[in-house]
C-alpha positions in Angstrom: 9.5 -5.4 0.3 8.9 -5.8 4.2 6.5 -6.1 6.8 5.8 -5.0 10.1 3.1 -5.3 13.1 2.2 -2.8 15.0 -0.9 -4.1 17.2 -3.9 -4.1 14.6 -1.9 -2.7 12.0 0.0 -5.1 9.5 2.7 -2.7 7.5 3.9 -3.8 3.9 6.3 -1.5 2.5 7.0 -1.9 -1.0 10.2 -0.5 -2.5 11.6 -0.1 -6.0 9.4 -0.3 -8.7 5.7 -2.0 -9.0 5.1 -3.1 -12.7 4.1 -6.1 -14.3 7.7 -8.0 -13.6 7.6 -7.5 -10.1 3.4 -7.3 -9.0 3.0 -11.1 -8.6 5.9 -10.8 -5.8 4.3 -7.5 -4.3 0.5 -9.4 -4.5 2.3 -12.0 -2.6 3.1 -10.0 0.3 -0.1 -8.3 0.3 -1.1 -11.6 0.4 0.5 -12.8 3.2 -0.4 -9.6 5.3 -3.9 -10.1 4.1 -4.3 -13.7 5.8 -3.0 -12.6 9.1 -6.9 -10.8 9.1 -5.2 -7.4 10.6 -7.6 -4.4 11.8 -5.7 -2.7 9.2 -3.7 -3.0 6.6 -1.9 0.0 5.6 0.0 -0.6 2.0 3.1 1.9 2.2 4.3 2.9 -1.5 6.1 6.0 -0.8 9.6 4.2 -1.6 8.5 3.4 -4.7 10.5 5.5 -7.7 7.7 3.9 -10.7 4.2 2.6 -10.8 2.6 1.0 -13.5 -1.1 0.0 -13.9 -0.3 -3.8 -12.5 0.8 -1.6 -9.5 -2.4 0.7 -9.4 -4.9 -2.6 -9.7 -3.1 -4.4 -6.9 -3.8 -1.1 -4.5 -7.6 -1.3 -6.0 -7.9 -5.2 -5.5 -6.3 -5.3 -2.2 -9.4 -2.4 -0.8 -11.9 -4.0 -2.7 -10.9 -7.4 -0.1 -10.6 -4.9 2.5 -13.9 -3.6 1.9 -15.5 -7.2 1.5 -14.3 -8.5 4.7 -14.7 -5.3 7.0 -11.1 -4.4 7.1 -9.7 -1.4 6.5 -7.3 -0.7 4.0 -4.9 2.6 4.3 -2.4 3.6 1.3 0.9 6.0 1.9 1.9 7.3 -1.3 4.7 9.5 -0.1 5.6 13.2 -2.0 6.8 10.8 -5.1 5.7 8.8 -8.2 3.2 7.1 -6.7 1.4 9.7 -5.7 2.0 11.5 -8.8 0.0 8.2 -10.3 -2.9 7.9 -8.2 -3.5 11.8 -8.2 -3.5 11.6 -11.9 -6.1 8.8 -11.7 -8.2 11.1 -9.3 -8.2 8.0 -6.8 -7.1 10.1 -4.1 -10.4 10.3 -2.7 -11.3 6.6 -3.4 -8.8 5.4 -0.7 -7.4 5.9 3.0 -4.4 7.8 2.3 -2.2 7.9 5.3 -0.2 11.5 5.3 3.9 11.0 6.1 5.1 10.4 10.0 7.1 13.3 11.1 10.8 13.0 10.2 11.8 12.1 13.9 9.0 9.4 13.7 10.6 6.1 13.7 9.2 3.6 11.5 11.6 0.4 11.5 
């Protein structure tokens, strides 16, 4: 897990598995990012290899908190497991989904 600041956007990148065994650590990262009160919080799930219901809940709760604070929550799902799970649950229309950047875009 890493965090990046880009002006008004705070990006939290989650890697590996997001499940009941890792969600507490991921939630701490999201909470830390929220504490800085960014205009936009971007949860980047594109590098996840697995997502269970705990991970979905983390995103939905973060979205609820963002809406309550008048902040935008955006989610990057990539083309792998995160996209499949959120699509299967019918959540794509309910979230602000950010597409993958072009391959030559530096995201470091």
